[in-house]
C-alpha positions in Angstrom: -5.3 -122.1 -37.7 -8.6 -120.4 -38.3 -11.6 -122.8 -38.9 -13.2 -121.0 -41.7 -10.0 -120.8 -43.9 -9.1 -123.8 -46.2 -5.8 -125.4 -45.8 -2.9 -123.9 -47.6 -2.1 -120.2 -47.8 -5.2 -118.4 -47.9 -6.7 -115.7 -46.0 -9.6 -116.2 -43.7 -13.1 -114.9 -45.1 -13.5 -112.6 -42.1 -9.9 -110.9 -42.6 -10.5 -110.6 -46.6 -14.0 -108.8 -45.6 -12.1 -106.6 -43.1 -9.6 -105.7 -45.8 -12.0 -105.1 -48.4 -14.0 -102.7 -46.1 -10.8 -100.7 -45.2 -9.6 -100.5 -49.0 -13.3 -99.2 -49.7 -12.8 -96.4 -47.1 -9.6 -95.3 -48.6 -10.3 -95.8 -52.3 -13.6 -93.9 -52.2 -12.8 -91.3 -49.6 -13.7 -87.8 -50.6 -10.5 -86.5 -49.2 -7.8 -89.0 -49.4 -5.6 -87.0 -47.2 -8.1 -87.0 -44.2 -7.4 -88.8 -41.2 -10.0 -91.4 -41.7 -8.6 -92.3 -45.3 -5.1 -92.4 -44.0 -6.1 -94.8 -40.9 -7.8 -97.0 -43.7 
């Protein structure tokens, strides 16, 4: 179990930050069909 995650069914902070960055890349992409946006 990840040490920075509280017990229970939670997402570790590092994973949440990574997912938030990917979401931002996708949501605010100038071209939503670009390769970068699709990868995000």
